[in-house]
Every structure is written in structure tokens, then in C-alpha cells.
N, C-alpha and C positions, 0 to 999 in steps of 0.2 A: 260313319261320319268322318269326313276328311277335311281338316282345317287348313292344311298347307302350312307354309312358313311365312306367309305375307304379314301375319300379325306381329311377328318378331321385330320388324323394323319400327313398330310403334312403341316398343319398350323404351321407357325413359330411365330405367335404372341400370342400364347396361346388360351384359349377359347374365343370365341366371342359370343356376344349375338345373339340369333336367329333372332332378328329384323334386323340384318345386312344382312341376307340372305332372308328376307321375300319376296322381289320382284323378286327373281330369277325365281321361278316357273312361275309367270305371264309373265315375259319377254321371257322365252323360249316358252311358249304357243303362245305368240304374234308373235314371230319369225317364229314358225312352221306354224301358220295360214296364215301369209303373204307369205311365201315361199321364199326360197333362191334366185330363179331366179328373182322374182319381186323386192326383196330387192336390189340385185345387179344392176338391170336395173335402179332403181330409183337413187341409189347413183352414178352410172355412168353418168346418165343424168344431175344430179346436178353438178357433177365435171366438165363435159364437157361444161356446160353452162358458166363457168368462165375461164376454161383453153383455150378453142378454141379462144375466142377474144384476150386473152393475147398472144397466140402464134403468132398472126398477127402483133404484135408490136415489132419493132427491138430492143428496149431498154430492153425488158424482155426476159429472157431465162426460158423456162418451161422444167422441167426434168421428167414430168410424161409421161409414154409410150403412143404412139399413138394407138397401137393395142387393139381392143376390147377384154375384158377379162383379160387385163394386168393391169387394174387400177380399183379403186373403189372410195371411198370417199376422199382419200388422194391425194393432189396435192402438188408439190414442184416447187418453182420458185425463181428467184432473179431478181433484178433490176441492170443492168450493172453499176459497179463502186460503189455500195452501199453495205456496209456490212449487212448481214442478221440481225444482232443484232439491228442495227440502223433502218432498215426497220420495224422490228417487233415492236420496241419501238414506232415508228411513228404511225403505224396502231392502236396500242392500245391507245396511248395518244390522238391522234386526232380523231379517229373514233370508239374507244372502241371495236375493233375487236381483238379477242384473237388468235394469231398465235404463232408458236414456230420456233426456229432456228434448222435446221438439219445440223449437221456437217458430211460430207462424205469425208474423206481425206482432200484435199485442198478446197473442195467446202463448202461454207457456204450459205445455201439457206433458204427460208421461207417455212414452211410447213403449209398447210391449210387443215382442215378437215371439210367438210360439214356434217351436221347431217341428218339422214333419214327424219325427219319431217320439215327440213328447207324449207321455201317457196322460190320461185324464187326471191322475193323481197330482200331476204338476199344475194343472189348471186349478184344481181344488186348493192346492197350496197357495197359489196366487190370490185366489178369492179370500182365503183366510188372512193372508198378509194385508190385503187392501182393507178388509174389515178392521183389522188390528190398527192400521194406520188411521182410519176414521176415528177410532176410540182414542188413539194416542194424541191426535190433533184436536180432540174434543168436538168432533163434527157429528157424532151420533152416539147412541147408546150401544149396548151389547148387541151384536148382530151376527147371525150366521147365515150362510147361503145354503 
């Protein structure tokens, strides 16, 4: 893959050291070797591993589409009656899980992104943390996934 140097004139931060771009070639080669279909399938499996159990609980609302091909690594959810900012803060403070708040009009939800190399144990940890949050915010009884 050859990118040329035309993209450099679009830089807004001035000249950057070449070391800032050193890993790009290896990352592109890794991506091409893995294949887009394999990468998408892995991300979808990881995302569905935590989204599907969450969909079954009435106190949670999941905004990620159901249809295959309509989602990847990103999932969006909220806990009924709990502001996304509070839920994010709880997940980080109590479980050291980094999530972000997504604002979509009136909707304030928690965005989760699983990484390609994430093991299923990380997904299980997320589910445990979310169940703990439901208990913490008095939205459900003891629950395990």
C-alpha cells in the first residue's frame, strides 16, 4: 500500500516526527492479513457477547441494532433512570472500566467499545460491572449473567 505524501499538506499541527507514524504500515499490514470479514466477525461476536444478555434485562435499554452487519465493536446502552454520566463514573470508579457518554438529542447513554484482542473474560467483567451498577443504583436485585 502506498499512501504518498499528499496527506501531509492536510496536517494542521505542523510537522510531526516520523516516529508518530512508524506503526501505521505494520497496522495496515496486520489488518490486511487478518481480513476485513474476519475482523468484523470477531468484533461482532465480542459485542454480542455482552449486548445480548443485557437486552434480556428490563432495566437496561440497548440501542445497538439487531441486524447482522449493522454493528461492530461499539455498543450503546443505558440503565433506566440513571444518567449516563453517573453510570460511566460508577463503572470507572468501582470497576476501572473506561466507557463514555454518548449524547443523541435527549438520549444520554453509555458507549462501550470492545477491542479486537479483548478476551471473553473482559466481556464477562463488563457484564458483572453492569449488574453491580444495577444493584448500586437500586434498579434490580442480585443478578448474574
